[in-house]
N, C-alpha and C positions, 0 to 999 in steps of 0.2 A: 905719746899716741901722735899717730898723722891725721891731718885733719883731712877732711875729703872734700872735694872742691864738688860744687854744686854746679847743676848748668844752669846758666844765665841766658836768660831771653830778653834780646832787645824789637822795640817795636818798629817795623817798617813803614814808609810811607812811597807806593807805587806810582808814580807820574807818569802818566800818558802823553807821548811823544806826538809832536807834531807829523811827524815823518815814520810814526811807525815806533814800537817798542816802549819801554817802560823804565824813567831816571827812577833811579832808589833811591831814598835818604832814611837818616838814623837821626831821628832826629836829639837822641839823647846822647848822640856821639859828634859832635860838628864836625864838618868836614868829611864826615865818612860816608862816598857818592858810590853809587854804583850805577850797570846798568843791565839790561837785559831785552831779547828781541821779544820774548814770551812772557809770561805772568811767572811761569815754572823755572825759566831760565834766570829772571831779574831776582826772582827770590832764592835759586841760590847763590848767583854773584853776589847777593848781598851781603850770603852766611862768611864767603870767604873776603868778604872788604871787611866785615866786624873780626873774625879773628886778627885778619893783617891789622887793620887801626889797633885790634889792642894790643896784639904784639908788639907794635909801635910802640905806642904807649906807656907800657910795661921797661920796654929796652932804654926810654928818655925819663924813667923814674919817676913818669907823669899819675895821677892818682887814675883810676879805673873804675868810670860810672857803675854804679849799680844797675843790673837788668832788672825787668820787670817779670814779677810771675803770672801776673794777669794785669791788663793795662786797656781802660775803656779808650776805645775809637769815637772820635768826633771829629765828625768832618760836615764842611757849608760849603756850597760855592756862594760866589758872591758876584753879581751880577751887576754892573755899569750900565747906566746909559746911555752915554755917548763918552767915549776916552777918542783923546785925539794925541 
């Protein structure tokens, strides 16, 4: 009996760039980074980057990190008084 692949989900972080657009990082896939001019484009590009990253890991016989069924997101802004 063939095993059915279950869809995997990976949490992404969209970081606004000073010049516009968003850099996307995938915390559970170190080195998987993407970009998009809008949230929608950044999310779409992240999906492609994740797929390519996982294909690369498989091609090099590296372990594939498990995705998340649901992942809580915690975010905080840390303000520093005087950075030199």
